[in-house]
MARMAR-578103 format. One record per residue (C-alpha): residue number from 1; residue in one letter; x, y, z. Coordinates in steps of 0.25 Angstrom, whole numbers, plus 2048, in hexadecimal, padded with zeros to 3 digits. Each point is the difference from the previous one (the first is absolute). Last residue first. Layout:
MARMAR-578103
     i   aa     X     Y     Z
   NUM    A     X     Y     Z
...
This chain:
MARMAR-578103
     i   aa     X     Y     Z
   506    Y   812   850   836
   505    G   7F3   7FF   809
   504    P   7F4   801   7F8
   503    N   803   7FB   7F0
   502    Q   805   80C   7F7
   501    E   7F7   806   7F8
   500    I   804   803   7F1
   499    P   808   80B   7F9
   498    S   7F9   807   7F6
   497    T   808   805   7F5
   496    A   80E   801   803
   495    N   7FF   7F2   805
   494    N   810   7FD   804
   493    Q   7FF   801   80F
   492    I   7F3   7F8   801
   491    E   804   7F5   7F7
   490    D   810   800   807
   489    L   7FB   7FE   80F
   488    P   7FA   7F3   7FA
   487    I   7F1   7FF   808
   486    P   7FF   7FA   80D
   485    W   7FF   7F1   801
   484    I   7F3   7FC   806
   483    F   7FD   7FA   812
   482    L   80E   809   803
   481    N   7F7   80B   803
   480    S   7F8   7FA   80B
   479    S   7F2   7FF   801
   478    Y   801   7F0   7FC
   477    P   807   7FC   80C
   476    E   810   7FC   7FD
   475    A   808   7F5   806
   474    Y   80E   801   7FD
   473    D   805   7F4   809
   472    T   801   7F3   804
   471    T   808   7F8   809
   470    F   803   7F1   7FF
   469    T   7FD   7F6   80A
   468    R   806   7F0   7FC
   467    D   7F7   7F4   806
   466    T   7F6   801   7F7
   465    T   80B   7FC   7F3
   464    Y   801   80C   7F4
   463    F   80B   806   809
   462    D   809   7F2   802
   461    I   802   803   7EF
   460    N   80A   809   802
   459    T   804   810   802
   458    I   7F3   806   800
   457    S   802   80E   804
   456    R   803   806   7F3
   455    S   7F4   807   801
   454    T   7F7   800   80D
   453    V   7F6   7F8   7FE
   452    K   7F4   808   7FB
   451    A   7F4   806   806
   450    P   7F2   801   7F8
   449    I   7FF   80D   7F9
   448    G   7F3   807   802
   447    P   7F5   7FB   80A
   446    L   7FA   7F6   7F7
   445    V   7F2   7FD   7FE
   444    G   7FD   810   801
   443    A   7FB   800   7EF
   442    G   80E   809   7FD
   441    A   809   7F6   809
   440    L   7F9   7F3   7F7
   439    R   803   809   7F3
   438    H   80F   802   804
   437    I   801   7F4   805
   436    D   7FC   7F8   7F6
   435    A   809   807   7F5
   434    W   80C   801   809
   433    R   7FE   7EF   801
   432    R   800   7FD   7F1
   431    G   80F   802   7FE
   430    E   7FF   7F2   7F9
   429    A   80A   7FA   80B
   428    L   7F3   7FB   808
   427    F   7F5   802   7F8
   426    E   7F9   7EF   804
   425    I   803   802   80F
   424    R   7FD   810   801
   423    R   7F3   7FE   7F9
   422    E   7FC   7F3   805
   421    N   801   809   810
   420    Y   7F7   80A   7FA
   419    I   7F7   7F6   7FA
   418    A   7FE   7F9   80F
   417    T   7FF   80D   806
   416    L   7F5   802   7F6
   415    V   7F8   7F3   803
   414    G   803   803   810
   413    D   7FA   80E   7FF
   412    K   7F3   7F8   7F7
   411    G   7FF   7F6   809
   410    G   806   7F7   80C
   409    L   80A   7FA   7F5
   408    G   7FC   7F2   805
   407    A   7F0   805   7FA
   406    A   807   806   7F3
   405    S   807   7F2   7FD
   404    F   80F   7FE   7FD
   403    S   804   7F4   7FC
   402    P   805   7F5   808
   401    V   80F   7FF   801
   400    S   803   7ED   7FC
   399    A   7FE   803   7F4
   398    P   80C   808   7FE
   397    L   803   80F   7FF
   396    A   803   809   7F4
   395    R   7F4   7FB   7F8
   394    D   7F8   804   80B
   393    R   802   80D   801
   392    V   7FE   807   7F1
   391    S   7F2   7F9   7FE
   390    N   7FE   802   810
   389    L   7FE   80E   7FF
   388    L   7F7   801   7F3
   387    A   7F7   7F5   809
   386    V   802   808   80B
   385    A   7F9   80D   7FA
   384    D   7F5   7F7   7F9
   383    N   7FD   7FC   80E
   382    L   800   80D   806
   381    E   7F7   808   7F7
   380    G   7FF   80D   809
   379    L   805   80A   7F7
   378    Q   80C   803   806
   377    A   802   7EF   7FF
   376    N   7FF   800   7F1
   375    A   808   80D   7FE
   374    E   80B   7F9   808
   373    A   7FE   7F2   7F8
   372    A   802   808   7F3
   371    N   80C   807   803
   370    L   805   7F3   804
   369    V   7FD   7F9   7F2
   368    V   805   80A   7F9
   367    E   80E   801   808
   366    S   7FF   7F0   7FC
   365    F   7FE   805   7F2
   364    R   80D   805   801
   363    L   807   810   7FC
   362    I   80B   806   801
   361    T   80A   7F4   7FD
   360    N   80D   804   7FF
   359    P   808   7F6   7F7
   358    D   80C   7F7   804
   357    T   809   803   7F6
   356    R   80C   804   808
   355    T   80D   7F9   7F8
   354    V   807   7FB   80C
   353    H   7F5   801   80D
   352    D   7F5   7F8   7F8
   351    I   7F8   7FD   80E
   350    Y   7F6   809   800
   349    K   7F3   7FA   809
   348    A   80B   7FA   80A
   347    T   7FF   809   80C
   346    Y   809   803   80A
   345    I   802   7F7   80E
   344    G   80C   804   808
   343    A   80E   801   803
   342    A   804   7F3   801
   341    N   7FA   7FF   7F2
   340    R   7F2   7FE   7FC
   339    A   7F7   7FE   7F3
   338    T   7F0   804   7FF
   337    L   7F6   7FD   7F5
   336    A   7FF   7F0   801
   335    T   802   801   810
   334    R   7F8   809   807
   333    R   7F5   800   7F3
   332    V   7FD   7F2   803
   331    D   7F9   805   80D
   330    A   801   7F6   80B
   329    E   806   808   80A
   328    N   7F2   809   7FF
   327    W   803   80F   7FE
   326    F   7F4   805   807
   325    D   809   7FF   80E
   324    S   80A   80C   7FB
   323    R   80F   7F8   802
   322    W   805   803   7F1
   321    I   7F6   80C   7FF
   320    I   808   809   80B
   319    P   80C   7F7   7FD
   318    S   803   809   7F3
   317    I   804   7F9   7F4
   316    K   80B   805   7FB
   315    V   805   80D   7F7
   314    L   80F   802   7FC
   313    G   803   7F4   7FF
   312    R   80A   800   7F4
   311    G   7FC   7F3   7F7
   310    G   80B   7F5   7FD
   309    D   7F7   7F5   805
   308    A   807   800   810
   307    P   7FD   810   7FF
   306    N   7F2   7FC   7FF
   305    G   7F8   809   7F5
   304    Y   7F9   80D   805
   303    M   808   80B   7F8
   302    S   807   7F6   7F6
   301    P   7F3   7F9   7FC
   300    L   7F8   80D   800
   299    A   80A   808   7F6
   298    G   804   80F   807
   297    N   80E   7FF   802
   296    V   804   7F3   7F9
   295    G   7F8   806   7F2
   294    P   7F3   804   7FE
   293    N   7FE   7F7   7F2
   292    S   804   801   7F3
   291    G   80A   7F6   7F8
   290    E   7FB   7F4   80B
   289    S   7F3   804   7FD
   288    N   7F6   804   80A
   287    I   7F1   803   7FE
   286    F   7F4   808   805
   285    S   7F8   7F9   806
   284    F   7EF   7FD   7FD
   283    I   7F6   7F6   803
   282    N   808   7F5   806
   281    D   7F6   7F7   806
   280    S   7FE   7F6   7F4
   279    S   80F   7FF   801
   278    A   80B   805   7F4
   277    G   80A   808   808
   276    G   80B   7F7   800
   275    R   800   7F8   80E
   274    F   7FA   80E   809
   273    P   7F1   7FB   7FE
   272    E   803   7F2   802
   271    A   804   800   80D
   270    P   7F3   801   806
   269    N   7FE   7F2   7FB
   268    A   7F1   7FD   7FD
   267    T   800   80D   7F9
   266    V   7F5   80A   801
   265    E   7F7   803   7F4
   264    Y   7FF   808   7F3
   263    S   7F5   803   7F6
   262    S   7F4   7FB   807
   261    E   801   80A   80B
   260    I   803   80C   7F7
   259    K   7F3   808   7FE
   258    G   7FB   7FC   80E
   257    F   80C   805   808
   256    E   7FD   80D   7FA
   255    T   7F2   7FF   804
   254    I   804   7FB   80D
   253    V   809   80D   804
   252    G   7F5   809   7FB
   251    S   7F7   7FA   80A
   250    W   809   803   80B
   249    D   805   80E   7FB
   248    E   809   803   80C
   247    M   808   809   7F6
   246    H   80C   7F7   805
   245    L   7F7   7F4   7FB
   244    K   7FE   80A   7F4
   243    I   80E   800   7FB
   242    R   803   7F2   804
   241    S   7F5   7FA   7F6
   240    K   802   80D   7F7
   239    L   80F   7F9   7FD
   238    A   7FA   7F1   7FE
   237    I   7F8   807   7F5
   236    A   80A   806   7FA
   235    A   80B   7F4   801
   234    G   7F2   7F8   7FA
   233    K   800   807   7F2
   232    S   80F   800   801
   231    A   80C   808   801
   230    R   80C   7F9   7FB
   229    D   809   7F4   806
   228    A   7F3   7F8   808
   227    G   7FB   7FC   7F3
   226    G   7F5   803   7F8
   225    E   7F0   806   7FD
   224    P   800   80D   7F7
   223    L   801   80D   806
   222    K   7F7   80C   7FE
   221    Q   7F1   7FC   807
   220    E   807   7FE   80D
   219    A   80C   80D   7FD
   218    E   7F2   808   7FF
   217    D   7FC   7FB   80E
   216    L   80F   802   805
   215    D   802   80E   7FE
   214    A   7F2   804   804
   213    L   803   7F8   80C
   212    L   80D   807   804
   211    Q   7FA   80D   7FD
   210    A   7F5   7FF   80A
   209    Y   80C   7FA   80B
   208    D   807   80D   7FD
   207    E   7F1   80B   803
   206    G   7FF   7F6   80C
   205    V   810   803   805
   204    T   7FD   810   7FE
   203    G   806   808   7F4
   202    R   811   800   802
   201    G   802   80D   7F7
   200    V   802   7FD   7F0
   199    A   804   810   7FC
   198    E   810   7F9   800
   197    G   7FC   7FA   7F3
   196    D   7FA   80B   7F9
   195    P   80B   808   805
   194    V   80A   7F4   7F9
   193    K   7F8   800   7F3
   192    P   80A   80C   7FA
   191    V   80B   7F6   801
   190    D   7FC   7F5   7F9
   189    N   7FD   7F2   801
   188    I   7F6   801   80B
   187    A   7F5   7F6   7FF
   186    F   7F1   802   807
   185    T   7F7   7F7   80A
   184    R   80B   800   80B
   183    Y   7F7   802   80E
   182    P   809   808   80B
   181    V   7FF   7F8   80C
   180    G   7F4   801   80A
   179    P   7FB   809   80A
   178    L   7F5   7FC   809
   177    S   7F2   800   7FC
   176    P   7FF   7F2   7FF
   175    D   802   7FF   80F
   174    D   805   7F3   809
   173    S   7FD   7F3   7F7
   172    Y   804   809   7F3
   171    P   810   800   807
   170    R   809   80B   802
   169    A   808   804   7F6
   168    F   80F   7FD   7FC
   167    H   802   7F2   801
   166    I   7F3   7FA   7FD
   165    L   7FF   80C   7F7
   164    L   80C   7FD   7F5
   163    E   7FE   7F2   800
   162    H   7F0   803   7FB
   161    H   806   80A   7F5
   160    A   80A   7F5   7FC
   159    L   7F6   7F6   7FF
   158    A   7F6   809   7F8
   157    R   80A   804   7F7
   156    M   803   7F4   7FB
   155    F   7F3   7FB   7FF
   154    L   7FC   80C   7F7
   153    M   80E   7FD   7F8
   152    E   7FC   7F1   7FE
   151    G   7F2   803   7FB
   150    K   805   80B   7F7
   149    Y   809   7F7   7F9
   148    A   7F4   7F6   800
   147    D   7F7   80C   7F8
   146    A   80B   804   7F7
   145    A   801   7F1   7FB
   144    E   7F2   800   7FD
   143    Q   7FF   80D   7F9
   142    T   80B   7FD   7F7
   141    L   80D   804   802
   140    V   809   807   7F7
   139    G   7F6   806   7F5
   138    N   804   80C   803
   137    E   7F3   805   806
   136    V   802   7F2   809
   135    A   80E   805   806
   134    S   7FB   80E   800
   133    P   7F4   7FB   80A
   132    L   80D   7F8   807
   131    A   809   80B   805
   130    E   7F7   807   80C
   129    I   802   7F3   806
   128    V   80D   7FD   7FE
   127    I   804   80C   806
   126    N   7F8   7FE   80D
   125    V   805   7F3   802
   124    R   80F   806   802
   123    N   7FA   80C   806
   122    I   7FA   7F6   80A
   121    M   80E   7F7   801
   120    R   807   80D   804
   119    Y   7F7   802   80B
   118    L   802   7F3   805
   117    S   80D   801   801
   116    I   801   80D   805
   115    W   7F6   7FE   80C
   114    M   807   7F1   803
   113    G   80F   807   7FF
   112    N   7FB   80B   80C
   111    N   7FC   7F6   808
   110    N   80D   7F8   801
   109    A   809   80B   7FE
   108    S   7FD   809   80C
   107    S   7FC   80F   7FC
   106    P   7F2   803   806
   105    N   804   7F6   80B
   104    Y   801   7F1   805
   103    G   802   7F9   80C
   102    N   7F4   7F6   800
   101    T   80A   7F5   807
   100    Y   7FE   7F8   7F5
    99    T   800   80B   7F5
    98    I   80D   808   802
    97    E   808   7F1   805
    96    Y   7FA   7FA   7F2
    95    F   80F   800   7FB
    94    A   808   800   80E
    93    Q   7FF   7F0   802
    92    D   7F5   7F6   806
    91    N   7F5   806   7FF
    90    Y   7F5   7F6   803
    89    M   7F3   7FC   7F8
    88    D   7F1   7FF   809
    87    E   802   80D   806
    86    G   7FC   808   7F7
    85    R   806   80F   7F7
    84    M   80B   7F5   7FC
    83    D   7F7   7F8   7F9
    82    G   7FA   80B   7F8
    81    Q   80D   806   7FE
    80    E   808   7F3   7FA
    79    V   7F1   7FC   7F8
    78    N   800   80C   7F9
    77    A   80D   800   7FE
    76    A   803   7F3   7F8
    75    G   7FE   804   7F2
    74    F   7F5   809   803
    73    P   804   80D   801
    72    Y   80D   800   803
    71    G   808   7F2   7FD
    70    R   80B   806   807
    69    D   80A   800   7F4
    68    P   7FD   80A   7F5
    67    N   809   808   808
    66    G   7FD   810   7FF
    65    L   7FD   801   80F
    64    W   7F6   7F5   7FE
    63    F   7FC   7FE   7F2
    62    G   7F5   7F8   7F8
    61    R   803   7EF   801
    60    Q   7F2   7FB   800
    59    A   7F6   80C   7FD
    58    S   80A   807   7F5
    57    E   801   7F2   7FB
    56    Y   7F3   800   7FF
    55    V   7FD   80D   7FA
    54    G   80B   7FE   7F5
    53    L   7F7   7F3   7FB
    52    V   7F6   80A   7FD
    51    A   80A   80A   7F7
    50    S   806   7F2   7FB
    49    E   7F4   7FC   7FB
    48    V   7FB   80D   7F9
    47    R   80F   7FF   7FA
    46    A   7FD   7F2   7F9
    45    A   7F1   806   7FD
    44    T   808   80C   7F8
    43    A   800   80E   801
    42    F   7FE   800   80F
    41    A   80F   806   803
    40    E   801   807   7F2
    39    S   7F6   80D   805
    38    D   805   7FF   80F
    37    P   80D   804   7FB
    36    I   80B   7F5   802
    35    L   80B   805   80B
    34    N   80C   7F6   800
    33    A   807   801   80D
    32    P   7F6   806   807
    31    I   801   80C   809
    30    L   7F7   800   80C
    29    D   7FD   80B   80B
    28    T   7F3   7FD   807
    27    V   7F6   808   7FE
    26    E   7FA   804   80E
    25    C   7F0   7FF   802
    24    S   7FE   7F3   800
    23    S   80D   7F9   7FE
    22    I   805   7FE   7F2
    21    G   807   7FA   7F5
    20    G   7FB   7FE   7F3
    19    M   809   7F6   7FB
    18    L   7F9   7F6   7F3
    17    A   7F7   80A   7FA
    16    A   80A   80B   801
    15    G   800   80F   806
    14    A   80F   804   805
    13    V   7FA   807   80D
    12    I   808   80C   807
    11    L   7F9   803   80D
    10    K   80D   7FD   809
     9    F   7FF   7F5   808
     8    N   80F   7FB   7FF
     7    N   809   7F9   7F6
     6    I   7F9   7F4   7FB
     5    S   808   7F8   7F5
     4    F   7F6   7F8   7F8
     3    K   800   7F4   7F8
     2    K   7F5   7FD   7F6
     1    M   7F6   7F5   7FF
């Protein structure tokens, strides 16, 4: 993977298949240490593989203000930002203060870092996609190998664009005609291509979701079966399940679930998906190693880990969910997947505080199951919905705790509430809370960003007990401009061709 010096945001491009650094309409100034021309970067099968792995690395580590050790966009930042935008994980330091308190603006670093690193990743994807036909023509790759690589890249492109949509655009569940994000489907690897890139507008949310599905449908056809460390057919299907849930395409969610229902399973031990990355529940993860990880300032075990175990403890579990009446006291996830000290309770999903090798698990079968549960409930198939819900919930509870029933939950609304709550428990500290807030607020289920415990006010473990009060703040109604992030100011100001529209209120 090439190394780069990032200076500033000017319209300068260094075109190389292993590089490809841009935002959406603006191009980032990258000066590679060893520039490999496109004609050579895909000249051998090994170089093609290196280019593809470079895309994974740009997702796993990326850059944040020129620093590769903050985990943007998918090394850890998508988890950290997704959690800090919700109420179930709690901010204990200044690192995530802006995100947690909704204090962002068009120039603040965290939201800008996500935008820039995601579009840089997307451009690398597009460079690889455009180079694959020539590699086939030149006898470097078979058509089958090229198709598999293209499937990987289309999956990565969809994953990145959806991350942009949930942070920078209003949800599909509100109004698909609202402004989306620029959906990049071609590469910028030379200066003359810059105006074409700048001319790509925001389009609509509905148009972006249609392109997401087009990318994933093609990826599904091209990708082979595989493990969790690379994009696979199962990963494309699982991501489509997520996308269709956001679109409220309930029948579509169930269809995608049916395609992989027999290929994966929810693990009997809720901790297993986080202990090695190869469980039956893991569909796709970004892999970290001792030599390549987001660093002490970005890796999940250091950011989320209990200081008593070697973590930094910047993010705790919030008393809001710990004291909730829907999280059964006997749930094994309260013990097997948590750690505590005198200052509070932390997640124990990420435990390698020294070498930081814990993977960032992006897609789990448990999510696909709960997606299908919600879709069945929305369609009135309550018994099927509850059976799916119980398959996730019951394995974390002793036999003495009865399973849910549709009647016992009070019908459709009660079943849906139970599913929403189960998602909060099962995906705690995985960054999924914001995506659910985003779509459910757009659908009118939630009023907006929920109130959170006041940042840095939880000073000891007593706050997790019912006899200790805590204060809350930072709730934002769905109508607030702060519900979604602003488009970066640099993105708008540096577009000489067709500046894109800023989100209202910024």
